[in-house]
N, C-alpha and C positions, 0 to 999 in steps of 0.2 A: 445550472446542472453541469453545465459545461466546465465549469472548475471544478466541481466535485467529482466528475469522472475521468477528468485529467490527475489530479492528486491522488485519486485511488489508482490510477493505472501507474503512478510514479513508485506508488506504496509496492506494487505487485513487481515492477522492475527492479526496484530496490532489494525485496528479498530475493530476488531470483541473482542479484550479483555479489548476496553476501553467501558467508559460505553455512549459515544455519543449517540451508536445506540438506545438504551435503554429510552435514555433521551428524542430522537427524537421521539422515538414513544409513550412514555409519554406524550410529547407535545403535539401530534397530537390527543389524547384522551382527552384533555381538562384539564390534571394536571397542574400546576405552578412549574413545576420541573425545577431547573436551571441547563445550559450546564457547569459543571465543565470541565474545562480543554480542551474545544473545539478550543480557538483561540491557544493554545500550541500545540495540535494536529494538525490542520490545518497547522500551520507555520512549522511543523517539516515532514509531507508529502510533502507540496510544496518544502521545502529545499531539501529532498532524492528526489524528480523528478527531481529538478533543477540539482543538482549535478549528478544524473544517466546520463543526459542528456549530461551535460558537459564531464561527464566520457566516454560515447558512442563515442561523435563526436569530441572530441580535436584532433587536430592532433600529440599533442607532447604524449599523452595518447597513440593514435594508434599506433603510431611508437614506444614506448616503448613495447607495448605488442605484437607489429605485426597484429593489428586488423583493421576493417575497419569502418567507419560510418553506422550506420543502418540507413533504410531509412522507410518509414512509414507501410509497410505491415508487416516487419521485427518485428517494435514495437507493432502492433496488434496481431501477431503471440505470443509474450512474453505476452501480454496481457490474452490472450487465454489459454495460457499453465498455468497462475497463477490463473487462476478463479477457479479450484478446492481447492484451499487453504482456501476458505471460507466454503467450506462444511466441510474441515476437521476443520477448527476452530469452525464452530457450532458445531461438534461433541465433539469436547474436553470440549469445554464451557458447552456441557449437562452432561458429566461426570463428570467432575472437574471446576466447574463453579469458576469466577476471584473473586466472593465477598466472 
């Protein structure tokens, strides 16, 4: 579960560093700004999630690391534990912006 929470936190952090969220906000405010890198970002997040699900639920991996597959409530716990990464990322972006 610790690995899954860490990966989710990293996804939240990478989303905060990308220009996707500011581009979406500008688009909703009427700007004609383009979404640069959005397909690559979405594809990489989808790939990371799929690979993590395979990693967590693969019998071969479970046997090697002596782990057990995670159920839905455990995935939700990992998600909740990763949520503070959003606040950390926002504070880091405020003091050291990516642009």
